[in-house]
BANU-585814 format. One record per residue: x, y, z of N, C-alpha, C, O in turn; residue in one letter. Coordinates in steps of 0.02 Angstrom, whole numbers, padded with zeros to 5 digits, always signed. Layout:
// BANU-585814
XYZXYZXYZXYZA...
This chain:
// BANU-585814
+00407-00453+00044+00397-00394+00003+00347-00410-00052+00357-00459-00089M+00295-00371-00058+00243-00383-00108+00256-00348-00173+00305-00312-00182G+00212-00361-00218+00216-00331-00285+00191-00259-00282+00137-00246-00257F+00231-00213-00306+00212-00142-00306+00186-00124-00375+00224-00110-00421D+00120-00124-00382+00087-00111-00446+00103-00042-00473+00118-00035-00533L+00100+00009-00431+00113+00077-00455+00184+00085-00481+00195+00117-00532N+00232+00055-00447+00301+00058-00470+00309+00022-00537+00344+00046-00581N+00277-00036-00543+00280-00073-00606+00249-00034-00663+00276-00032-00719A+00193-00001-00650+00161+00040-00701+00207+00097-00722+00217+00108-00782I+00234+00132-00674+00277+00189-00689+00339+00168-00729+00358+00201-00777N+00370+00113-00708+00429+00089-00744+00413+00070-00816+00452+00085-00861D+00357+00036-00825+00340+00014-00893+00317+00071-00938+00329+00068-00998N+00284+00121-00911+00267+00179-00951+00331+00215-00974+00336+00237-01031V+00379+00221-00929+00442+00252-00947+00479+00212-01001+00508+00241-01047D+00478+00146-00995+00509+00103-01046+00474+00111-01113+00507+00114-01165K+00408+00114-01111+00370+00122-01173+00385+00189-01206+00393+00193-01267A+00389+00241-01165+00405+00308-01191+00473+00307-01226+00481+00333-01281K+00522+00278-01193+00589+00274-01221+00591+00233-01285+00624+00252-01333D+00554+00178-01287+00552+00135-01346+00521+00172-01405+00547+00170-01461T+00465+00206-01393+00432+00243-01447+00478+00297-01474+00485+00305-01534V+00509+00334-01429+00553+00389-01450+00614+00362-01487+00637+00392-01536N+00642+00305-01464+00699+00275-01499+00679+00253-01570+00716+00264-01618D+00621+00221-01575+00598+00197-01641+00584+00256-01688+00598+00252-01748K+00557+00310-01661+00541+00368-01702+00602+00409-01719+00602+00447-01767A+00655+00401-01680+00715+00440-01691+00710+00512-01667+00753+00553-01683G+00658+00527-01630+00649+00593-01601+00599+00587-01544+00569+00535-01534K+00591+00641-01507+00544+00639-01451+00474+00652-01475+00455+00709-01491E+00434+00599-01478+00364+00606-01495+00320+00597-01433+00264+00622-01430V+00347+00562-01383+00314+00555-01318+00357+00591-01267+00414+00570-01254V+00331+00644-01238+00371+00682-01189+00351+00662-01118+00308+00620-01108N+00384+00692-01070+00372+00676-00999+00300+00691-00978+00272+00656-00937D+00270+00744-01007+00201+00760-00990+00153+00706-01014+00107+00686-00978D+00165+00680-01075+00124+00625-01100+00130+00564-01056+00080+00533-01038H+00191+00548-01038+00204+00490-00995+00170+00498-00927+00141+00451-00901A+00173+00558-00899+00142+00569-00834+00066+00563-00838+00035+00536-00792Q+00036+00587-00892-00036+00579-00902-00055+00506-00905-00105+00485-00876Q-00015+00466-00941-00028+00394-00946-00022+00361-00877-00064+00320-00858A+00031+00379-00840+00041+00350-00773-00018+00367-00728-00044+00324-00692K-00040+00429-00729-00095+00451-00686-00159+00413-00703-00195+00390-00659D-00173+00406-00768-00233+00371-00789-00231+00298-00770-00280+00271-00744T-00175+00265-00783-00169+00194-00768-00170+00182-00693-00204+00136-00669I-00134+00223-00655-00133+00214-00582-00202+00227-00552-00221+00193-00504N-00240+00273-00579-00308+00286-00555-00352+00226-00568-00389+00205-00524D-00347+00198-00628-00387+00138-00645-00367+00079-00601-00410+00042-00578A-00303+00070-00590-00279+00015-00548-00303+00024-00476-00322-00024-00443A-00302+00085-00452-00327+00099-00385-00400+00083-00378-00421+00055-00327G-00440+00100-00428-00511+00084-00426-00523+00009-00426-00567-00016-00391K-00484-00028-00466-00489-00100-00466-00470-00130-00399-00502-00177-00375L-00417-00104-00370-00395-00128-00304-00448-00117-00251-00461-00160-00209S-00480-00059-00253-00533-00044-00206-00592-00090-00216-00624-00113-00167E-00608-00105-00278-00666-00146-00293-00655-00220-00277-00699-00253-00251R-00595-00245-00292-00582-00316-00284-00536-00333-00226-00517-00391-00217F-00517-00284-00187-00472-00296-00131-00400-00292-00151-00384-00295-00210G-00356-00287-00102-00285-00278-00116-00251-00342-00115-00190-00345-00126K
C-alpha cells in the first residue's frame, strides 16, 4: 500500500481547520474555506506529480 498524498492533504487541512477554530474559540475557518484549500493544494500536488512522475 502506497502513500496517498490526497488523503494526507485532506486530513491535515481538516486538522488545521479544527486547530485554528479551537484556538480562536469560534469558527473562523469554515468548511468552504477548508475545501478551497484542499482543492488548491491537491491541484498543485497533481501538477507536481505529473511533472516529476508518480
